[in-house]
Biopython code that builds the backbone (N, CA, C, O; Angstrom):
import numpy as np
from Bio.PDB.StructureBuilder import StructureBuilder

atoms = [
    (1, "UNK", "N", (48.944, 122.453, 68.349)),
    (1, "UNK", "CA", (50.128, 122.823, 69.099)),
    (1, "UNK", "C", (50.226, 121.981, 70.357)),
    (1, "UNK", "O", (51.315, 121.537, 70.724)),
    (2, "UNK", "N", (49.103, 121.755, 71.021)),
    (2, "UNK", "CA", (49.085, 120.932, 72.230)),
    (2, "UNK", "C", (49.463, 119.497, 71.884)),
    (2, "UNK", "O", (50.156, 118.837, 72.658)),
    (3, "UNK", "N", (49.024, 119.016, 70.747)),
    (3, "UNK", "CA", (49.345, 117.650, 70.321)),
    (3, "UNK", "C", (50.845, 117.499, 70.117)),
    (3, "UNK", "O", (51.413, 116.474, 70.495)),
    (4, "UNK", "N", (51.495, 118.488, 69.532)),
    (4, "UNK", "CA", (52.933, 118.447, 69.311)),
    (4, "UNK", "C", (53.663, 118.394, 70.655)),
    (4, "UNK", "O", (54.636, 117.655, 70.802)),
    (5, "UNK", "N", (53.203, 119.163, 71.623)),
    (5, "UNK", "CA", (53.822, 119.178, 72.944)),
    (5, "UNK", "C", (53.665, 117.826, 73.633)),
    (5, "UNK", "O", (54.605, 117.333, 74.257)),
    (6, "UNK", "N", (52.485, 117.226, 73.524)),
    (6, "UNK", "CA", (52.234, 115.923, 74.138)),
    (6, "UNK", "C", (53.121, 114.859, 73.498)),
    (6, "UNK", "O", (53.687, 114.017, 74.195)),
    (7, "UNK", "N", (53.242, 114.897, 72.184)),
    (7, "UNK", "CA", (54.094, 113.935, 71.473)),
    (7, "UNK", "C", (55.554, 114.132, 71.893)),
    (7, "UNK", "O", (56.272, 113.159, 72.126)),
    (8, "UNK", "N", (55.984, 115.373, 71.985)),
    (8, "UNK", "CA", (57.367, 115.664, 72.381)),
    (8, "UNK", "C", (57.647, 115.154, 73.790)),
    (8, "UNK", "O", (58.704, 114.573, 74.036)),
    (9, "UNK", "N", (56.726, 115.362, 74.710)),
    (9, "UNK", "CA", (56.880, 114.879, 76.088)),
    (9, "UNK", "C", (56.936, 113.355, 76.105)),
    (9, "UNK", "O", (57.750, 112.771, 76.821)),
    (10, "UNK", "N", (56.078, 112.712, 75.324)),
    (10, "UNK", "CA", (56.069, 111.246, 75.271)),
    (10, "UNK", "C", (57.401, 110.729, 74.733)),
    (10, "UNK", "O", (57.922, 109.728, 75.225)),
    (11, "UNK", "N", (57.952, 111.404, 73.733)),
    (11, "UNK", "CA", (59.234, 110.968, 73.168)),
    (11, "UNK", "C", (60.366, 111.133, 74.194)),
    (11, "UNK", "O", (61.233, 110.266, 74.312)),
    (12, "UNK", "N", (60.350, 112.219, 74.913)),
    (12, "UNK", "CA", (61.369, 112.452, 75.947)),
    (12, "UNK", "C", (61.267, 111.386, 77.027)),
    (12, "UNK", "O", (62.288, 110.871, 77.482)),
    (13, "UNK", "N", (60.050, 111.046, 77.443)),
    (13, "UNK", "CA", (59.861, 110.017, 78.456)),
    (13, "UNK", "C", (60.346, 108.659, 77.949)),
    (13, "UNK", "O", (60.967, 107.902, 78.696)),
    (14, "UNK", "N", (60.064, 108.349, 76.682)),
    (14, "UNK", "CA", (60.516, 107.093, 76.096)),
    (14, "UNK", "C", (62.036, 107.037, 76.059)),
    (14, "UNK", "O", (62.625, 106.007, 76.389)),
    (15, "UNK", "N", (62.671, 108.124, 75.665)),
    (15, "UNK", "CA", (64.131, 108.167, 75.642)),
    (15, "UNK", "C", (64.706, 107.991, 77.039)),
    (15, "UNK", "O", (65.727, 107.326, 77.211)),
    (16, "UNK", "N", (64.060, 108.580, 78.034)),
    (16, "UNK", "CA", (64.521, 108.443, 79.418)),
    (16, "UNK", "C", (64.432, 106.991, 79.873)),
    (16, "UNK", "O", (65.339, 106.490, 80.537)),
    (17, "UNK", "N", (63.339, 106.314, 79.517)),
    (17, "UNK", "CA", (63.174, 104.902, 79.885)),
    (17, "UNK", "C", (64.223, 104.057, 79.172)),
    (17, "UNK", "O", (64.822, 103.174, 79.785)),
    (18, "UNK", "N", (64.454, 104.314, 77.886)),
    (18, "UNK", "CA", (65.465, 103.560, 77.143)),
    (18, "UNK", "C", (66.855, 103.776, 77.731)),
    (18, "UNK", "O", (67.642, 102.836, 77.841)),
    (19, "UNK", "N", (67.149, 105.002, 78.102)),
    (19, "UNK", "CA", (68.451, 105.302, 78.706)),
    (19, "UNK", "C", (68.599, 104.571, 80.040)),
    (19, "UNK", "O", (69.666, 104.040, 80.350)),
    (20, "UNK", "N", (67.526, 104.547, 80.823)),
    (20, "UNK", "CA", (67.558, 103.840, 82.105)),
    (20, "UNK", "C", (67.793, 102.354, 81.879)),
    (20, "UNK", "O", (68.599, 101.748, 82.586)),
    (21, "UNK", "N", (67.110, 101.755, 80.914)),
    (21, "UNK", "CA", (67.301, 100.345, 80.599)),
    (21, "UNK", "C", (68.745, 100.078, 80.177)),
    (21, "UNK", "O", (69.327, 99.070, 80.579)),
    (22, "UNK", "N", (69.323, 100.956, 79.386)),
    (22, "UNK", "CA", (70.710, 100.781, 78.932)),
    (22, "UNK", "C", (71.660, 100.833, 80.113)),
    (22, "UNK", "O", (72.621, 100.066, 80.165)),
    (23, "UNK", "N", (71.406, 101.732, 81.074)),
    (23, "UNK", "CA", (72.272, 101.816, 82.252)),
    (23, "UNK", "C", (72.177, 100.551, 83.091)),
    (23, "UNK", "O", (73.186, 100.088, 83.622)),
    (24, "UNK", "N", (70.991, 99.988, 83.220)),
    (24, "UNK", "CA", (70.828, 98.766, 84.003)),
    (24, "UNK", "C", (71.606, 97.627, 83.363)),
    (24, "UNK", "O", (72.331, 96.909, 84.051)),
    (25, "UNK", "N", (71.463, 97.454, 82.054)),
    (25, "UNK", "CA", (72.190, 96.389, 81.350)),
    (25, "UNK", "C", (73.686, 96.635, 81.448)),
    (25, "UNK", "O", (74.451, 95.716, 81.738)),
    (26, "UNK", "N", (74.106, 97.872, 81.208)),
    (26, "UNK", "CA", (75.526, 98.208, 81.287)),
    (26, "UNK", "C", (76.039, 97.970, 82.705)),
    (26, "UNK", "O", (77.157, 97.484, 82.878)),
    (27, "UNK", "N", (75.252, 98.299, 83.710)),
    (27, "UNK", "CA", (75.651, 98.078, 85.097)),
    (27, "UNK", "C", (75.834, 96.610, 85.405)),
    (27, "UNK", "O", (76.767, 96.240, 86.118)),
    (28, "UNK", "N", (74.949, 95.752, 84.874)),
    (28, "UNK", "CA", (75.080, 94.316, 85.093)),
    (28, "UNK", "C", (76.357, 93.793, 84.464)),
    (28, "UNK", "O", (77.095, 93.030, 85.088)),
    (29, "UNK", "N", (76.622, 94.201, 83.225)),
    (29, "UNK", "CA", (77.838, 93.758, 82.548)),
    (29, "UNK", "C", (79.053, 94.314, 83.275)),
    (29, "UNK", "O", (80.035, 93.602, 83.486)),
    (30, "UNK", "N", (78.988, 95.577, 83.657)),
    (30, "UNK", "CA", (80.090, 96.194, 84.389)),
    (30, "UNK", "C", (80.320, 95.516, 85.722)),
    (30, "UNK", "O", (81.459, 95.421, 86.181)),
    (31, "UNK", "N", (79.255, 95.044, 86.351)),
    (31, "UNK", "CA", (79.393, 94.366, 87.637)),
    (31, "UNK", "C", (80.177, 93.081, 87.500)),
    (31, "UNK", "O", (81.057, 92.798, 88.313)),
    (32, "UNK", "N", (79.868, 92.297, 86.478)),
    (32, "UNK", "CA", (80.590, 91.037, 86.249)),
    (32, "UNK", "C", (82.035, 91.328, 85.874)),
    (32, "UNK", "O", (82.962, 90.738, 86.428)),
    (33, "UNK", "N", (82.216, 92.240, 84.931)),
    (33, "UNK", "CA", (83.576, 92.597, 84.512)),
    (33, "UNK", "C", (84.339, 93.229, 85.671)),
    (33, "UNK", "O", (85.532, 92.985, 85.851)),
    (34, "UNK", "N", (83.642, 94.037, 86.447)),
    (34, "UNK", "CA", (84.275, 94.675, 87.604)),
    (34, "UNK", "C", (84.749, 93.660, 88.632)),
    (34, "UNK", "O", (85.837, 93.798, 89.192)),
    (35, "UNK", "N", (83.937, 92.642, 88.881)),
    (35, "UNK", "CA", (84.332, 91.602, 89.834)),
    (35, "UNK", "C", (85.542, 90.827, 89.323)),
    (35, "UNK", "O", (86.445, 90.502, 90.094)),
    (36, "UNK", "N", (85.559, 90.534, 88.039)),
    (36, "UNK", "CA", (86.701, 89.821, 87.466)),
    (36, "UNK", "C", (87.964, 90.687, 87.546)),
    (36, "UNK", "O", (89.041, 90.200, 87.891)),
    (37, "UNK", "N", (87.816, 91.961, 87.226)),
    (37, "UNK", "CA", (88.957, 92.870, 87.277)),
    (37, "UNK", "C", (89.455, 93.023, 88.716)),
    (37, "UNK", "O", (90.660, 93.064, 88.962)),
    (38, "UNK", "N", (88.522, 93.105, 89.658)),
    (38, "UNK", "CA", (88.898, 93.254, 91.061)),
    (38, "UNK", "C", (89.712, 92.050, 91.536)),
    (38, "UNK", "O", (90.700, 92.208, 92.253)),
    (39, "UNK", "N", (89.297, 90.848, 91.135)),
    (39, "UNK", "CA", (90.048, 89.644, 91.503)),
    (39, "UNK", "C", (91.438, 89.670, 90.896)),
    (39, "UNK", "O", (92.421, 89.343, 91.562)),
    (40, "UNK", "N", (91.518, 90.062, 89.629)),
    (40, "UNK", "CA", (92.808, 90.113, 88.956)),
    (40, "UNK", "C", (93.732, 91.115, 89.636)),
    (40, "UNK", "O", (94.908, 90.826, 89.855)),
    (41, "UNK", "N", (93.203, 92.297, 89.975)),
    (41, "UNK", "CA", (94.006, 93.330, 90.639)),
    (41, "UNK", "C", (94.463, 92.834, 92.005)),
    (41, "UNK", "O", (95.624, 93.013, 92.373)),
    (42, "UNK", "N", (93.562, 92.214, 92.756)),
    (42, "UNK", "CA", (93.925, 91.696, 94.079)),
    (42, "UNK", "C", (95.054, 90.679, 93.977)),
    (42, "UNK", "O", (96.020, 90.730, 94.739)),
    (43, "UNK", "N", (94.926, 89.762, 93.037)),
    (43, "UNK", "CA", (95.981, 88.756, 92.850)),
    (43, "UNK", "C", (97.298, 89.403, 92.429)),
    (43, "UNK", "O", (98.363, 89.026, 92.917)),
    (44, "UNK", "N", (97.224, 90.366, 91.534)),
    (44, "UNK", "CA", (98.427, 91.066, 91.071)),
    (44, "UNK", "C", (99.090, 91.823, 92.210)),
    (44, "UNK", "O", (100.315, 91.821, 92.333)),
    (45, "UNK", "N", (98.282, 92.472, 93.045)),
    (45, "UNK", "CA", (98.831, 93.206, 94.186)),
    (45, "UNK", "C", (99.512, 92.255, 95.168)),
    (45, "UNK", "O", (100.615, 92.531, 95.639)),
    (46, "UNK", "N", (98.862, 91.146, 95.472)),
    (46, "UNK", "CA", (99.442, 90.186, 96.414)),
    (46, "UNK", "C", (100.784, 89.667, 95.903)),
    (46, "UNK", "O", (101.727, 89.502, 96.676)),
    (47, "UNK", "N", (100.865, 89.409, 94.596)),
    (47, "UNK", "CA", (102.109, 88.904, 94.014)),
    (47, "UNK", "C", (103.200, 89.976, 94.006)),
    (47, "UNK", "O", (104.377, 89.663, 94.181)),
    (48, "UNK", "N", (102.815, 91.237, 93.805)),
    (48, "UNK", "CA", (103.793, 92.318, 93.699)),
    (48, "UNK", "C", (104.254, 92.826, 95.063)),
    (48, "UNK", "O", (105.318, 93.437, 95.165)),
    (49, "UNK", "N", (103.481, 92.584, 96.094)),
    (49, "UNK", "CA", (103.767, 93.146, 97.413)),
    (49, "UNK", "C", (104.807, 92.313, 98.154)),
    (49, "UNK", "O", (104.701, 91.089, 98.233)),
    (50, "UNK", "N", (105.799, 92.985, 98.687)),
    (50, "UNK", "CA", (106.772, 92.337, 99.564)),
    (50, "UNK", "C", (106.329, 92.642, 100.992)),
    (50, "UNK", "O", (106.502, 93.768, 101.458)),
    (51, "UNK", "N", (105.760, 91.661, 101.699)),
    (51, "UNK", "CA", (105.209, 91.928, 103.028)),
    (51, "UNK", "C", (106.268, 92.308, 104.062)),
    (51, "UNK", "O", (105.937, 92.850, 105.116)),
    (52, "UNK", "N", (107.538, 92.028, 103.766)),
    (52, "UNK", "CA", (108.606, 92.362, 104.717)),
    (52, "UNK", "C", (109.169, 93.756, 104.498)),
    (52, "UNK", "O", (109.908, 94.261, 105.343)),
    (53, "UNK", "N", (108.836, 94.380, 103.393)),
    (53, "UNK", "CA", (109.349, 95.721, 103.076)),
    (53, "UNK", "C", (108.475, 96.785, 103.735)),
    (53, "UNK", "O", (107.301, 96.539, 104.015)),
    (54, "UNK", "N", (109.044, 97.969, 103.984)),
    (54, "UNK", "CA", (108.238, 99.068, 104.541)),
    (54, "UNK", "C", (107.094, 99.439, 103.591)),
    (54, "UNK", "O", (107.274, 99.475, 102.374)),
    (55, "UNK", "N", (105.940, 99.709, 104.150)),
    (55, "UNK", "CA", (104.748, 100.004, 103.347)),
    (55, "UNK", "C", (104.968, 101.199, 102.426)),
    (55, "UNK", "O", (104.532, 101.171, 101.275)),
    (56, "UNK", "N", (105.630, 102.243, 102.904)),
    (56, "UNK", "CA", (105.845, 103.440, 102.082)),
    (56, "UNK", "C", (106.647, 103.098, 100.825)),
    (56, "UNK", "O", (106.347, 103.597, 99.740)),
    (57, "UNK", "N", (107.669, 102.247, 100.972)),
    (57, "UNK", "CA", (108.469, 101.867, 99.798)),
    (57, "UNK", "C", (107.639, 101.027, 98.829)),
    (57, "UNK", "O", (107.706, 101.218, 97.615)),
    (58, "UNK", "N", (106.870, 100.111, 99.366)),
    (58, "UNK", "CA", (106.025, 99.267, 98.527)),
    (58, "UNK", "C", (104.974, 100.100, 97.802)),
    (58, "UNK", "O", (104.689, 99.867, 96.628)),
    (59, "UNK", "N", (104.398, 101.075, 98.509)),
    (59, "UNK", "CA", (103.402, 101.942, 97.872)),
    (59, "UNK", "C", (104.005, 102.672, 96.685)),
    (59, "UNK", "O", (103.381, 102.776, 95.629)),
    (60, "UNK", "N", (105.202, 103.171, 96.857)),
    (60, "UNK", "CA", (105.867, 103.907, 95.782)),
    (60, "UNK", "C", (106.052, 103.020, 94.555)),
    (60, "UNK", "O", (105.809, 103.458, 93.430)),
    (61, "UNK", "N", (106.479, 101.784, 94.764)),
    (61, "UNK", "CA", (106.660, 100.842, 93.645)),
    (61, "UNK", "C", (105.325, 100.502, 92.990)),
    (61, "UNK", "O", (105.221, 100.460, 91.764)),
    (62, "UNK", "N", (104.303, 100.260, 93.812)),
    (62, "UNK", "CA", (102.994, 99.871, 93.287)),
    (62, "UNK", "C", (102.315, 101.015, 92.541)),
    (62, "UNK", "O", (101.626, 100.786, 91.547)),
    (63, "UNK", "N", (102.505, 102.235, 93.012)),
    (63, "UNK", "CA", (101.941, 103.415, 92.336)),
    (63, "UNK", "C", (102.486, 103.493, 90.914)),
    (63, "UNK", "O", (101.738, 103.727, 89.965)),
    (64, "UNK", "N", (103.796, 103.297, 90.775)),
    (64, "UNK", "CA", (104.402, 103.355, 89.440)),
    (64, "UNK", "C", (103.968, 102.168, 88.583)),
    (64, "UNK", "O", (103.711, 102.322, 87.389)),
    (65, "UNK", "N", (103.886, 101.000, 89.183)),
    (65, "UNK", "CA", (103.531, 99.803, 88.411)),
    (65, "UNK", "C", (102.093, 99.835, 87.917)),
    (65, "UNK", "O", (101.829, 99.529, 86.755)),
    (66, "UNK", "N", (101.144, 100.212, 88.808)),
    (66, "UNK", "CA", (99.731, 100.173, 88.447)),
    (66, "UNK", "C", (99.194, 101.513, 87.948)),
    (66, "UNK", "O", (98.049, 101.601, 87.505)),
    (67, "UNK", "N", (100.026, 102.555, 88.022)),
    (67, "UNK", "CA", (99.674, 103.883, 87.505)),
    (67, "UNK", "C", (98.379, 104.437, 88.126)),
    (67, "UNK", "O", (97.492, 104.929, 87.429)),
    (68, "UNK", "N", (98.307, 104.339, 89.442)),
    (68, "UNK", "CA", (97.200, 104.921, 90.201)),
    (68, "UNK", "C", (97.783, 105.690, 91.375)),
    (68, "UNK", "O", (98.981, 105.604, 91.645)),
    (69, "UNK", "N", (96.948, 106.434, 92.066)),
    (69, "UNK", "CA", (97.430, 107.239, 93.187)),
    (69, "UNK", "C", (97.801, 106.358, 94.374)),
    (69, "UNK", "O", (97.386, 105.203, 94.466)),
    (70, "UNK", "N", (98.580, 106.920, 95.265)),
    (70, "UNK", "CA", (98.979, 106.196, 96.476)),
    (70, "UNK", "C", (97.767, 105.877, 97.347)),
    (70, "UNK", "O", (97.726, 104.829, 97.992)),
    (71, "UNK", "N", (96.785, 106.770, 97.368)),
    (71, "UNK", "CA", (95.573, 106.519, 98.151)),
    (71, "UNK", "C", (94.783, 105.353, 97.552)),
    (71, "UNK", "O", (94.215, 104.538, 98.280)),
    (72, "UNK", "N", (94.754, 105.283, 96.226)),
    (72, "UNK", "CA", (94.067, 104.166, 95.565)),
    (72, "UNK", "C", (94.785, 102.852, 95.860)),
    (72, "UNK", "O", (94.140, 101.827, 96.081)),
    (73, "UNK", "N", (96.113, 102.879, 95.862)),
    (73, "UNK", "CA", (96.880, 101.666, 96.183)),
    (73, "UNK", "C", (96.561, 101.196, 97.592)),
    (73, "UNK", "O", (96.384, 100.000, 97.821)),
    (74, "UNK", "N", (96.488, 102.111, 98.523)),
    (74, "UNK", "CA", (96.165, 101.723, 99.905)),
    (74, "UNK", "C", (94.808, 101.044, 99.973)),
    (74, "UNK", "O", (94.663, 99.997, 100.605)),
    (75, "UNK", "N", (93.813, 101.639, 99.321)),
    (75, "UNK", "CA", (92.467, 101.033, 99.326)),
    (75, "UNK", "C", (92.480, 99.654, 98.666)),
    (75, "UNK", "O", (91.847, 98.719, 99.157)),
    (76, "UNK", "N", (93.196, 99.534, 97.562)),
    (76, "UNK", "CA", (93.249, 98.252, 96.865)),
    (76, "UNK", "C", (93.981, 97.200, 97.690)),
    (76, "UNK", "O", (93.593, 96.031, 97.693)),
    (77, "UNK", "N", (95.034, 97.607, 98.387)),
    (77, "UNK", "CA", (95.733, 96.667, 99.269)),
    (77, "UNK", "C", (94.814, 96.186, 100.381)),
    (77, "UNK", "O", (94.831, 95.012, 100.752)),
    (78, "UNK", "N", (94.024, 97.092, 100.902)),
    (78, "UNK", "CA", (93.070, 96.709, 101.955)),
    (78, "UNK", "C", (92.037, 95.718, 101.402)),
    (78, "UNK", "O", (91.780, 94.683, 102.016)),
    (79, "UNK", "N", (91.455, 96.032, 100.261)),
    (79, "UNK", "CA", (90.426, 95.163, 99.672)),
    (79, "UNK", "C", (90.998, 93.820, 99.214)),
    (79, "UNK", "O", (90.269, 92.835, 99.103)),
    (80, "UNK", "N", (92.301, 93.786, 98.952)),
    (80, "UNK", "CA", (92.947, 92.526, 98.575)),
    (80, "UNK", "C", (93.310, 91.693, 99.804)),
    (80, "UNK", "O", (93.796, 90.569, 99.680)),
    (81, "UNK", "N", (93.069, 92.255, 100.994)),
    (81, "UNK", "CA", (93.366, 91.524, 102.220)),
    (81, "UNK", "C", (94.819, 91.638, 102.662)),
    (81, "UNK", "O", (95.275, 90.863, 103.504)),
    (82, "UNK", "N", (95.548, 92.597, 102.103)),
    (82, "UNK", "CA", (96.966, 92.773, 102.446)),
    (82, "UNK", "C", (97.176, 93.689, 103.635)),
    (82, "UNK", "O", (98.249, 93.675, 104.238)),
    (83, "UNK", "N", (96.172, 94.490, 103.986)),
    (83, "UNK", "CA", (96.273, 95.423, 105.107)),
    (83, "UNK", "C", (95.067, 95.266, 106.017)),
    (83, "UNK", "O", (93.955, 95.003, 105.558)),
    (84, "UNK", "N", (95.299, 95.428, 107.302)),
    (84, "UNK", "CA", (94.169, 95.479, 108.238)),
    (84, "UNK", "C", (93.525, 96.852, 108.135)),
    (84, "UNK", "O", (94.111, 97.776, 107.571)),
    (85, "UNK", "N", (92.336, 96.986, 108.671)),
    (85, "UNK", "CA", (91.637, 98.279, 108.636)),
    (85, "UNK", "C", (92.446, 99.341, 109.394)),
    (85, "UNK", "O", (92.538, 100.488, 108.955)),
    (86, "UNK", "N", (93.021, 98.958, 110.515)),
    (86, "UNK", "CA", (93.804, 99.913, 111.316)),
    (86, "UNK", "C", (95.028, 100.405, 110.549)),
    (86, "UNK", "O", (95.310, 101.603, 110.529)),
    (87, "UNK", "N", (95.753, 99.486, 109.920)),
    (87, "UNK", "CA", (96.934, 99.865, 109.136)),
    (87, "UNK", "C", (96.514, 100.722, 107.947)),
    (87, "UNK", "O", (97.177, 101.708, 107.626)),
    (88, "UNK", "N", (95.415, 100.350, 107.293)),
    (88, "UNK", "CA", (94.911, 101.145, 106.164)),
    (88, "UNK", "C", (94.694, 102.588, 106.576)),
    (88, "UNK", "O", (95.235, 103.495, 105.944)),
    (89, "UNK", "N", (93.907, 102.821, 107.629)),
    (89, "UNK", "CA", (93.539, 104.189, 107.976)),
    (89, "UNK", "C", (94.696, 104.979, 108.553)),
    (89, "UNK", "O", (94.751, 106.196, 108.381)),
    (90, "UNK", "N", (95.619, 104.321, 109.233)),
    (90, "UNK", "CA", (96.811, 105.023, 109.712)),
    (90, "UNK", "C", (97.651, 105.482, 108.522)),
    (90, "UNK", "O", (98.065, 106.640, 108.454)),
    (91, "UNK", "N", (97.897, 104.571, 107.589)),
    (91, "UNK", "CA", (98.681, 104.903, 106.401)),
    (91, "UNK", "C", (97.947, 105.909, 105.515)),
    (91, "UNK", "O", (98.565, 106.813, 104.953)),
    (92, "UNK", "N", (96.624, 105.751, 105.392)),
    (92, "UNK", "CA", (95.816, 106.644, 104.556)),
    (92, "UNK", "C", (95.891, 108.073, 105.088)),
    (92, "UNK", "O", (96.110, 109.014, 104.324)),
    (93, "UNK", "N", (95.707, 108.233, 106.403)),
    (93, "UNK", "CA", (95.770, 109.578, 106.995)),
    (93, "UNK", "C", (97.151, 110.200, 106.808)),
    (93, "UNK", "O", (97.268, 111.378, 106.472)),
    (94, "UNK", "N", (98.192, 109.404, 107.026)),
    (94, "UNK", "CA", (99.562, 109.898, 106.863)),
    (94, "UNK", "C", (99.811, 110.309, 105.405)),
    (94, "UNK", "O", (100.398, 111.361, 105.148)),
    (95, "UNK", "N", (99.366, 109.484, 104.458)),
    (95, "UNK", "CA", (99.572, 109.777, 103.039)),
    (95, "UNK", "C", (98.755, 110.988, 102.597)),
    (95, "UNK", "O", (99.233, 111.808, 101.813)),
    (96, "UNK", "N", (97.545, 111.101, 103.090)),
    (96, "UNK", "CA", (96.707, 112.255, 102.753)),
    (96, "UNK", "C", (97.370, 113.547, 103.226)),
    (96, "UNK", "O", (97.385, 114.533, 102.490)),
    (97, "UNK", "N", (97.911, 113.557, 104.427)),
    (97, "UNK", "CA", (98.611, 114.753, 104.934)),
    (97, "UNK", "C", (99.837, 115.064, 104.085)),
    (97, "UNK", "O", (100.129, 116.229, 103.812)),
    (98, "UNK", "N", (100.558, 114.017, 103.666)),
    (98, "UNK", "CA", (101.736, 114.221, 102.824)),
    (98, "UNK", "C", (101.340, 114.845, 101.487)),
    (98, "UNK", "O", (101.993, 115.771, 101.005)),
    (99, "UNK", "N", (100.266, 114.329, 100.895)),
    (99, "UNK", "CA", (99.813, 114.854, 99.601)),
    (99, "UNK", "C", (99.293, 116.281, 99.719)),
    (99, "UNK", "O", (99.523, 117.100, 98.829)),
    (100, "UNK", "N", (98.601, 116.582, 100.799)),
    (100, "UNK", "CA", (98.070, 117.937, 100.982)),
    (100, "UNK", "C", (99.175, 118.949, 101.202)),
    (100, "UNK", "O", (98.995, 120.134, 100.924)),
    (101, "UNK", "N", (100.329, 118.493, 101.701)),
    (101, "UNK", "CA", (101.440, 119.395, 101.941)),
    (101, "UNK", "C", (102.255, 119.698, 100.675)),
    (101, "UNK", "O", (103.060, 120.629, 100.657)),
    (102, "UNK", "N", (102.039, 118.906, 99.624)),
    (102, "UNK", "CA", (102.771, 119.120, 98.378)),
    (102, "UNK", "C", (102.302, 120.402, 97.694)),
    (102, "UNK", "O", (101.137, 120.782, 97.810)),
    (103, "UNK", "N", (103.210, 121.067, 96.983)),
    (103, "UNK", "CA", (102.787, 122.248, 96.220)),
    (103, "UNK", "C", (101.787, 121.850, 95.140)),
    (103, "UNK", "O", (101.886, 120.768, 94.562)),
    (104, "UNK", "N", (100.842, 122.712, 94.876)),
    (104, "UNK", "CA", (99.830, 122.447, 93.847)),
    (104, "UNK", "C", (100.512, 122.252, 92.499)),
    (104, "UNK", "O", (101.440, 122.975, 92.136)),
    (105, "UNK", "N", (100.017, 121.237, 91.761)),
    (105, "UNK", "CA", (100.525, 120.989, 90.419)),
    (105, "UNK", "C", (101.854, 120.259, 90.364)),
    (105, "UNK", "O", (102.500, 120.225, 89.317)),
    (106, "UNK", "N", (102.274, 119.666, 91.494)),
    (106, "UNK", "CA", (103.567, 118.982, 91.493)),
    (106, "UNK", "C", (103.487, 117.638, 90.782)),
    (106, "UNK", "O", (104.509, 117.116, 90.337)),
    (107, "UNK", "N", (102.278, 117.064, 90.665)),
    (107, "UNK", "CA", (102.109, 115.789, 89.965)),
    (107, "UNK", "C", (102.584, 114.591, 90.750)),
    (107, "UNK", "O", (102.592, 113.480, 90.221)),
    (108, "UNK", "N", (102.983, 114.778, 92.001)),
    (108, "UNK", "CA", (103.441, 113.660, 92.826)),
    (108, "UNK", "C", (102.253, 112.860, 93.310)),
    (108, "UNK", "O", (101.201, 113.420, 93.620)),
    (109, "UNK", "N", (102.419, 111.543, 93.375)),
    (109, "UNK", "CA", (101.363, 110.679, 93.856)),
    (109, "UNK", "C", (101.759, 110.202, 95.210)),
    (109, "UNK", "O", (101.019, 109.445, 95.838)),
]
sb = StructureBuilder()
sb.init_structure("model")
sb.init_model(0)
sb.init_chain("A")
sb.init_seg("    ")
for serial, (resi, resn, name, xyz) in enumerate(atoms, 1):
    if name == "N":
        sb.init_residue(resn, " ", resi, " ")
    sb.init_atom(name, np.array(xyz, "f"), 0.0, 1.0, " ", f" {name:<3s}", serial, name[0])
structure = sb.get_structure()
């Protein structure tokens, strides 16, 4: 009975190590793919953004185009170099308050 328990523990440990190895490999591949995707998104955002238009209007258009939340668009615009940190956090705080004021389940972004 003790031998069965020891074998079972060894198998669980082996599976844990294999799972960890798979996550490391997947993370490396995801890192490369993630960097490529990030560059593509940044370029797409820069091309889609009208720097002369009001940020709120641009956010609304970008939310629909990229199918992500307004808060995600703000972060992506910042990481793409389209917004300064000050503009990001001012807009982020304003948008967060707007979203929190919406009725639950409204589905508005």
